[in-house]
N, C-alpha and C positions, 0 to 999 in steps of 0.2 A: 450493854447487852445489843445484840442485833436485832433490827426490826424484823419480825416473822411475817412471810406474806404466803397467800394462798392464791393461785390464779386459777380462774374458772372461765373456760372459753372452749366451745366445740371445735374450734379451728387449731390443729396441731401446729401449724406454722406461727400462729399468734402465741400460742403458749411458749413455744421454743424460744422465739423471739424475745417475748418479756423475760423469760427465765434468765437468758444470756445476759440481757441489759442490767437486770436487777442483781443478779449474782456476780456482776463485775464490780459491785459496791461492797466496801469492806463492812459496812454497817447493816446489810440486807441479807436476809436468808429466805429463800424460797422453800418452804416446807412441803408444798404439795401443788401439784397441778392437775386440774381435773375437767371432765368433758361436758358435764350437765348439771343441772340445778340441783339434784339430789345428792349427787357426789360433792357438791360444794357445801351443802348442810352438813355431810357426814365428815368431810374435812375440816370445817370449823369446829365441830363438836370434839373431834379428836385432837386437833392442834391448838386451838385457841389461838388463832394468828392475831397479830396486831393489825393487819390490813388484808382485805379480801378485795382483789381485782376481779370485777364480775362483769361478764358479757350479759346482754339483755336477752338475745334470742338464742336460746340453748334447748337441747332436748329435755324431756321429762318435767322439768320446773324451769321456768324462764327467770330471768334475773330480777324482774319486778316482784315475783311471788317470793324468791329467796330473800330480797331485801325486806319485804313485808315481814315475814317469819322471823327473821333475825331481830327485827325492831320489836316485835312482840316478846321475842325471847328476852331482850334486854330489858323490856319493862316488867315482865313477870319474874325476872331473876336479877334484880338489881346488884346482888353481890358479885355478878361477873363483870359489872362495869359496862363500858360502852364497847367492849371489843366484839368483833372486830368492826374496823372503821371501814366502810365500803366505798370504793371508788368505781364507778361504772365506766365501761369502756363501750362506746358506741360509734355510730356514724351519723352523718348530717341528717338524714331522712328519718331519724328515729326521736326527734325531739319530744313528740307527744309521749313516748314512754319515758324519757328522762324527767319530764315534770313530775310523774308520778313516783319515779324513784327518789327524786330529790325530797319530796314530800314525807316518803316513807323513812327517811332518815339516811340516805346516802350521803357521803361527805363531799361528793363531787363527781365529775366525770371528765373523761377524755376521750378525744377522737382516736381512732385507731391508727391514723397516721401521726399521731403526735411524735414529737422528737423523743429520742432516748432520755435526753436531759429533762424533759418535762415529765415523762414516765417516773423518773426517779425522784423528780421533786414533788410530785403528787402523792408518792408513797411516804416521803419524809413528811410532809404537810399533814396527811390523814394520821399519821402515827402519833402525832402531837395534838391532835383534836382539832386541826385547822382544816382547810379544804383548798382545792385547786379546780378550777373549772377552764377548760381551753378557752383562752382569751378570745379567740376569733368569733366565739358565739356566746359568751357571758352575758352581755347586755341584751341581746336579741333574745335569748333564752329566758331570762327573767323578766324582760318586759312582757314576753307573749304569756307569761304565767299569771300576769294581773288580770283582773277581770275587765270584761268590755265596758261595762257601765260605770257609774261614779263610784268613787272609793267609799267604803263604809262596810264592805263584807269581811275585811280583814280582821284578825283578832285585836282585842284592845289590850294595850299594856297593862300589867298589874299596877305600875306608876307611870306617869308620863315622862317621855324622854326629855333629858335636858338639851339646851340649844346646841350644845358641843356633841352630845351623844347622836343628835339628829344629823349634824354635819358629817359625822364619821359614818353613819348609816348611808347616807346619800353617796358617799365616795364609794363606800362598799358596794352599793347596788350597781354602780358603773363598772364594776369588776377589778377596782383598784386593790392592790395588796396592801398589807399593813404598813410596808416601808413607804409605798407611795401615798398612803393616806397620812401619814406623819409628815412626809416632805410638803405635801399641799397644805396641810392645816397649820404647819410649823410647830409642831408638838414632838415628844419623843415617842419611840415605838412602845414603850411600856405605857405610856398614856393612852395610845390607840387601843392596846390590847385591854387595859382596865375599861375603857368605854365600852369595848364590844362585850366584855364579860357582864357588865351592868346590863346592857341591853339584852343580852341572851337570857339573864335572870328575869327581867321584866317581861319578856316575850315568852318566857317557857320555851325557848327555841332550842333545838338539839345541835345545831351548828351554825356557822356563819352564812351558809347557803340558805337556811331557812330565814335568817335576818334579813338577807338580801331581797328574797321572795316576798316578804312582808312589806318590805320598803315600797316595792312595785305595787303589790295589792292593796296597800293603804293609801296609796297616791304621794307618799313622802319623797320617793325617787324623782317624782316629776313636778313637786312642789305644790301638788293640789290637795294635800292632806289638810 
């Protein structure tokens, strides 16, 4: 079945461009494009899309508030599952907003000048519960999310991470994809996915972005944990 997408952005040119790119893919269907946060919530309620492409600065409700409300809805109505997966679309000067969006459960974010291929890849990744962050700012973003003081404020895992799980998380925190992690650690792709699934359970994390953020917050990414 096709991956269903809602696009929420107050710039018509952006919405039109995203729609053209995504609808050129045989397995992606754009079910709605809307101009503000309230309309985004209404479109999600009506269409229950797999993925929501969400701008941050929009009229009525901004993208951060939309993300928060959808995260609360998912927690209150678990029968709906995790739909939709949210991919934030932003610009370089909005990092502080992106921090909040990721912590509220967004699956990742792109810059508005991302390539068409990256936009398609982000939708595919989000649809299967993975995430994609623009590589140019992945490490900087997650590093900046870490506290300035000593490690210790990060959540404590329900069980300690194994040495191999810690290796996988360090790679993830540097922005590596699953395939890149597998190649670096000389393990199979399925092994990487298994380790990340185990870590996600131990951290009660919603997605790999939260795992990477935890790695920086805890000091694991820098070897200070």
